N, C-alpha and C positions, 0 to 999 in steps of 0.2 A: 528381470534384472539385467539381462544382457544389453538391453536398450540404454541403460544408464551407466554402463561400465566406463565409457569414455568421459563422462562428466562428473562422476562421484568416485572418491577414492576407495570406498568400501560399500558393498551392498550385501546384506545377509537376510535370508528368509528364515524367520524363527517365530515361535510362539512367544510373544512379548509378555504374556501373563505367567510364564513358567520361570519362577525366580531362580531356580537352580541353573537352568540353561542360560538365562540372561546374565548371571554372575560370571560366566566364563568369557564375556565380551570385554574388549579393551576400553572401558568407559573412562579410564584415567587419561587416555590419549584423545578423548572426544570433547570438543568444545561445546556443542549444543546437541540436545536430543529433543526431537519433536514427536509427540504422540498425536497422530492425525487420524486415529480411528474414528469413523463417523457415527453411524446410527447405533452401533452396539456400545451403549454407554457403560455397561458392566465391564466389557473388555477394555475400554478406554481407561476407566478408573483403576482396574487391576494393573494394567501395564504401567500407568502413571505411578501407582503406589510402589510397584516393584522397582521402578527407576529411581524414585525418591529414596527408597531404602538403600539402593546401591550408591547413593550420594553423587549422582551425575553433576557436572559443573553448572550447567544451565538447562533447565527443563521447561519446555513449552508444551502445553496440552490444549486440545480442542474441546470446547464446551458446546453442547447442543441446547440445553435448557438452563434456566436460572438455578434449579436444584442441582443439576450436574456441575455448574460453575461453583456453587457453594461447597460441594464435596471436594472439588479440586483445590479450592482455597484452603479448606480444612487440612488437606494433605500437605499443603505448603508449596504448591506449584509456583515457579518463578513468574511465568507469564501464561495467561489464558487467552486463546484466540476464539473468535466467533466468525468464521469465514462466511457463513450464509447471511448473517446479520449485516456484516460489513459490506458484502456485495450488494445486498438489497438496499442499503443506505446509499451506496455510490450510484446505483441505478436510479433510485428515487430522485437524487439530486440532478443527475444527468437528464432525466426525462421531464423534470419540473421547471427547468430553466433553459431558455434558448441559448445556444452557443456553447454549452458546457461540453468539454472533451472528456475530462476525468476529474475526480475529486477524492480527497483524503481527509476524513474528519479527525480532528485533534480534540482532546477533551476540553471541557468548559466552553463549548460553543465556538471554537475556532476551527478553521479548515484551510487546507491548501487546495486550490482549484485551478484546473487548466481551462481557460475560456478563450474563445475566439475574440479578437480585438473588436469591441463594439464600434459601429460605424462612426459615432461621434468622436472617437479618439484617433481614427485613422489619419495619418499624416502629422500627428503631434508627437513631440517628445514626451517622456514621462513627466518632466518638469512642467511642460505646458498643459498636460492633461489634468494636473492637480489631483490625481487619484489619492495620493498619500495625504494631502492636506484636507481634502473634502470628505474622505471616507475612512481615513486611518487604515488604509490597506497598503501592504507592501507588494510591489511587483518584483518578484524574485529574479525572473528571467523572461525572455521571449523565445519562442520556437518558430522557426520558419520551415515550411514544407518545401524541400528542394527536390526537383525531378531528377532521377537517376535511372540509368538503364542497368538491368542485371546482366549476367553473363550470356543470357539468351537474347538480349536486346529488348526485353520488355520494359517499358517505362513504369516507374514506381515513384510515389512521393515518399521521401525519407525525411523524418523530422530532424532538424539541425538546431541544436541549442546555441543561442547567440552569446552565451556567457552571462555573468552576473549583470543585472540591469543597473544602469546609472541614470541620473537625471537627463542625460543626453540621448538615451536609448530612443530610437524612432519607432513608433508603433505603425506598422504597415498592414495593409489590407491582406487578409488571409493568415496573418500571424496568430500565434496562440500566446496569451499571457499566462504566466504561472503566478497566481495571487496567493497571498497569505493574509488572513484577517478574520475578524469576527463574522460568523455566518450572516447575521442580520445586516451588517454593513455591506457585505459583498452583494447580497440580494438587492439592497437599496441602490447600489451603484449600477447593477445590471438593469434595473427597472427604471432608473432615473432618466 
């Protein structure tokens, strides 16, 4: 707890499945409560149920299995997260396509993807690249790696966002494009 005291306003070590003890916490002043209990699904469900009964404003809980998720849905959890599944999906995308820096899946087959500028687009503006017209993909921004020295004088590459992309945005070698579009269209563009 001491390691987090500079970053978090309140940290409390408590048995989250104990309804009586939990009822003494200031949930009326709390915006979001996250139940991140991992492998112990019983404790996760119990803590989630206690918090739901205490009527917290926004409740987010972690699910491990489909059955676990069904139970959390039945309890009425606001949001359910699947960190292992989401991380596995991001790594699968990263490893299956060349030049992928990071990815974020959005429902219904859409994603946001950070990808190194493909060679065929280097030196072109977004308008000249025709990415939007040919693939129905939006380039949200570009990121340039800028070399900086830390306080010890060691060189590091720091990502610098260039701002909202415009048709005149120049795609440079080594830059990263942040794309939004249908997964299938992005893969077609990267393999084209």
